[in-house]
C-alpha positions in Angstrom: -94.1 141.1 125.4 -93.9 144.8 125.2 -90.8 147.0 124.5 -91.6 148.0 128.4 -92.0 144.4 129.6 -88.7 143.0 127.9 -87.1 146.4 129.5 -88.0 145.6 132.5 -86.7 141.4 131.9 -82.9 142.9 131.5 -82.6 145.5 134.6 -84.0 142.5 136.3 -81.5 140.1 134.7 -78.4 142.6 135.2 -79.3 142.7 139.2 -79.5 139.3 139.3 -76.6 138.5 137.4 -75.2 141.8 139.7 -75.7 139.5 142.9 -74.4 136.8 141.9 -71.2 138.1 141.4 -72.2 139.5 145.0 -72.3 136.7 146.4 -69.1 135.3 144.9 -67.1 138.7 145.4 -68.2 138.6 149.3 -67.4 134.9 150.0 -64.0 135.3 148.3 -63.7 138.6 150.6 -64.8 137.2 153.8 -67.5 139.7 154.0 -69.5 137.6 156.3 -72.2 141.0 156.9 -72.2 141.6 153.3 -73.0 137.5 152.8 -75.5 137.7 155.0 -77.8 140.5 152.8 -77.4 139.2 149.9 -80.3 136.7 151.9 -84.1 137.8 151.9 -85.3 136.8 155.2 -85.3 133.7 156.6 -82.8 132.5 153.7 -81.2 129.7 153.6 -77.9 127.4 152.3 -76.9 124.5 151.7 -73.0 123.4 152.1 -73.5 119.7 152.5 -72.2 118.5 149.5 -68.7 120.1 149.9 -68.7 119.1 153.3 -70.4 121.7 154.6 -73.5 122.7 156.6 -77.6 123.9 155.9 -78.9 126.1 157.3 -79.7 130.2 157.8 -77.8 132.4 155.8 -76.1 133.9 159.6 -75.2 130.1 160.6 -73.9 129.5 157.5 -71.9 133.0 157.5 -70.5 131.5 161.0 -69.4 128.4 159.8 -67.9 129.8 156.8 -65.9 132.8 158.9 -64.8 129.7 160.5 -63.9 127.5 157.4 -62.5 129.3 155.7 -59.8 130.5 157.8 -57.9 127.9 156.8 -57.9 129.6 152.7 -56.6 132.7 153.1 -56.8 133.4 148.9 -60.5 132.0 147.0 -60.9 133.6 144.0 -64.9 132.0 142.9 -65.8 132.3 139.8 -69.6 131.3 138.5 -70.3 131.0 134.7 -72.8 129.4 132.5 -75.5 131.0 134.3 -79.4 129.8 133.8 -82.1 132.2 133.9 -85.7 131.3 134.8 -88.4 133.9 136.4 -90.8 132.7 137.8 -94.6 133.9 140.0 -95.2 134.7 143.2 -98.9 135.3 144.0 -99.7 135.8 140.3 -97.8 138.7 140.5 -94.9 137.2 137.7 -91.2 138.1 138.0 -91.0 137.7 141.7 -89.0 134.5 141.6 -86.2 133.6 139.9 -83.6 130.7 139.7 -80.9 130.7 138.6 -78.5 127.4 137.8 -74.6 128.0 137.1 -71.1 126.1 137.3 -68.2 127.3 139.9 -65.0 126.9 140.3 -63.0 127.9 142.8 -59.3 127.9 143.6 -58.1 128.7 146.7 -54.4 128.0 148.7 -53.9 127.2 152.2 -51.9 130.0 154.3 -47.9 129.2 153.2 -46.1 126.9 155.6 -42.6 128.6 158.2 -39.9 127.9 155.5 -41.5 126.8 152.8 -41.4 128.3 149.3 -44.2 131.1 148.7 -46.9 130.2 146.6 -49.2 131.9 144.3 -50.7 128.4 143.0 -53.6 127.0 144.2 -53.2 124.1 146.4 -56.8 123.2 146.5 -59.2 123.8 143.7 -63.0 122.4 143.5 -65.7 122.7 140.8 -69.5 121.8 140.6 -72.9 124.0 140.4 -75.0 126.4 142.0 -78.8 126.6 142.3 -79.8 129.7 143.5 -83.3 130.6 144.5 -84.0 134.1 144.4 -87.1 137.0 145.6 -87.8 140.6 144.8 -88.0 142.2 147.6 -88.4 145.6 148.7 -84.5 146.3 149.0 -84.3 144.4 145.1 -83.3 140.5 144.4 -82.0 138.3 147.1 -80.9 134.8 148.0 -84.1 132.3 149.0 -82.2 129.9 149.0 -78.5 128.5 147.8 -77.7 125.1 147.1 -73.7 123.7 146.6 -73.7 120.5 143.9 -70.0 119.7 144.5 -68.5 117.6 141.7 -65.1 117.4 142.1 -62.4 118.4 143.9 -58.5 118.2 143.5 -56.0 119.3 146.5 -52.4 119.7 145.3 -49.6 119.3 147.9 -47.0 121.6 147.7 -42.5 121.1 148.5 -41.9 121.5 152.2 -38.8 123.5 152.3 -35.8 121.9 152.8 -34.0 121.0 156.2 -31.6 123.3 157.7 -27.9 123.3 156.0 -28.9 121.7 153.3 
């Protein structure tokens, strides 16, 4: 491998890493327009293993916008990324696959009269499978598949009744 090819591979890896990070940030921030822009034309996402839907990026963004309202605090952590480049039309490096583990703590809204909490109420973890495509606009997501492996819900204490 020449130095030029090695440098191109490093640049691609950094760009793909930035795209995966941007994916997590857009979901956590609820920026659904930016979420859609991360996808290639006809890009799809599959959240069925986590109780969600499968569909085009616009359809899934609308579903996420509605669903994530119940979690005003979210923090996606994506780690253990395995990256593999592929080929498209005999041009090396036009596609890539990333397998990455995630941890996603979230918090429900504070209830009226309940003590304020900063601890997560809901946590889940699993694995993402991302399929990526190099486009004229850079690397974009062709497919995102969520494979939820576990979840935990923690009940917060209710406020004491008035007069106690």
